[in-house]
N, C-alpha and C positions, 0 to 999 in steps of 0.2 A: 504494500500500500504506500502511496507517495506521502512524503513528509512536507508540510507547508509551514512557513515561518511567518509570524504575524508581527511585523515591525510596525511601530506606531510613529507616524509623522505628526509632530506637534508644532513645528515651525520649519521654514525653509533652511536649506543647507545641511551639511553633515552633522552638525551639533543638534539639529532638530529631529533626529531619527533615533528612537529607542529600539535597539535591535533585540529581537527574540532569539536567544541562543539555543533554545531547545526545540521549538516547533512542535507540531502535532501531526499525527497521521490521519488522513481522511481518504475515502474512496475516490474523490474527484474534487476539482476546483469549486464546483457549485456547493458541495458540502462544506468546504473551507470558507466560502463566502458566507454561508448561513451562520457558521460559528463566529466569524468576524462581526456580523451584525448583532448576534447575541452578546458577545463580549463588549461591543460598543454600547449597547443599551445598559449593561451592567456598570460600565465605567461612568456613563452619564448620570445614572441614578445613585451610585454609591461611593464613587471615588472623588475625594477632594485633595488637591495638591496645589502648592504654591507655583509650581512650574507651569501647569496647564490651568488657565483660568476659564477657558471656554472649550469644552470638549467638542462642540459642533464644528470647530475649525480643524479638528484632527481627522486623520484617516489611518486605516490599516493598509500597509503596503505588503501584500501577500507575495512571498518569494518561494522559490523551490530550493532544493538541496544545493544547487549550484549558485545560489544567491541571485538568480535571475528574477526580476520583478514580473509577476504574472498578472496581478490584478490590484487595483487601488479601490478600497471600499471606504468612502467618506462616512464619518460618524453621522453626518446629517441624513444619510440614507435610512436611518432608523425612524425618522419622522415622516409621516405620510404627507405628501404634498397637498396643498389646498385644492388644487384642480382635480385630485384623485379622490376627494372626499365622497363617501358613499353613505347614504342615510341608513342602510342596513347595518353598517359598522357601528353607528351611534346606538342602535337598538341593542347590539350585543354587549355594550358597555354597561347597560342597566342591570 
């Protein structure tokens, strides 16, 4: 199973990338993307840090074992866009 690394981009440049040294195994890139979105939601809801003041400007840069960037997942993707709002979703929140 491929190993994916979830590096966190919190500002531009080399100093703005927190590198994931361990990674996680997933069957495919889509499963890794879903994990990134779940982790982003968790960071936004529960993690406070002086370094990162706004999680919504951060992103996961998912890389493979050769450190090749495969996918960027902005933390803002965890929030539904206003144009995508569906009244049925509102009913499921009640």
